[in-house]
VMD Tcl script that draws the C-alpha trace (Angstrom):
set ca {
  {70.56 106.89 120.25}
  {71.78 104.35 118.22}
  {72.00 104.17 114.89}
  {69.01 101.68 112.81}
  {69.83 99.48 109.91}
  {66.68 99.23 107.21}
  {66.57 96.24 105.99}
  {63.86 96.72 103.01}
  {63.56 94.24 100.10}
  {64.76 96.36 97.66}
  {68.19 96.67 99.79}
  {67.87 93.05 100.61}
  {67.59 92.82 96.95}
  {69.85 95.55 96.05}
  {73.27 93.73 98.34}
  {72.32 90.33 96.24}
  {72.46 92.24 93.24}
  {76.13 93.81 94.30}
  {77.74 89.99 94.86}
  {75.93 88.95 91.89}
  {77.97 91.51 89.87}
  {81.49 91.14 92.11}
  {80.89 87.65 91.16}
  {80.55 86.87 87.88}
  {83.44 89.53 87.66}
  {85.76 87.25 89.93}
  {83.93 83.93 88.42}
  {85.33 85.40 84.55}
  {88.99 86.31 85.56}
  {89.38 82.86 87.30}
  {87.11 80.38 85.30}
  {88.91 77.67 82.63}
  {85.39 77.72 80.92}
  {86.01 81.40 79.05}
  {88.97 79.82 76.86}
  {87.65 81.17 73.66}
  {87.56 84.78 74.66}
  {90.03 86.93 74.35}
  {91.88 87.71 77.62}
  {91.53 91.14 76.82}
  {87.81 90.93 76.76}
  {87.73 88.58 79.78}
  {89.58 90.99 82.31}
  {87.73 93.99 80.80}
  {84.03 92.59 81.14}
  {85.15 91.25 84.12}
  {86.65 94.70 85.72}
  {83.68 96.50 84.23}
  {81.02 94.10 86.78}
  {83.22 94.17 89.84}
  {83.45 98.00 89.28}
  {80.06 98.38 88.50}
  {78.88 96.02 91.66}
  {81.13 98.20 94.07}
  {79.48 101.34 91.98}
  {75.81 99.50 93.56}
  {77.63 98.95 96.90}
  {78.30 102.86 96.75}
  {74.65 104.03 96.44}
  {72.48 100.89 98.54}
  {75.17 102.03 101.39}
  {73.20 104.88 102.70}
  {69.78 103.62 101.93}
  {70.42 100.57 104.93}
  {72.09 103.19 107.60}
  {69.07 105.12 108.60}
  {69.65 107.31 110.74}
  {67.90 108.52 113.15}
  {68.15 111.44 115.37}
}
mol new
graphics top color blue
foreach p $ca { graphics top sphere $p radius 0.5 }
foreach p [lrange $ca 0 end-1] q [lrange $ca 1 end] { graphics top cylinder $p $q radius 0.2 }
display resetview
């Protein structure tokens, strides 16, 4: 049989948050708006946001894949 996806509200919300966290991390790295913050601090926070986004994706992915045997 085929695999089915489980697109509940919470799973979609989790995916939106994954994109948000990774996007905030990238924005911190490339945006010129945060010149008053030291570069090291920006990089630390950007890496934290991106890693947390990846962590959330790793936790959400199995919930999305709803296997029907």
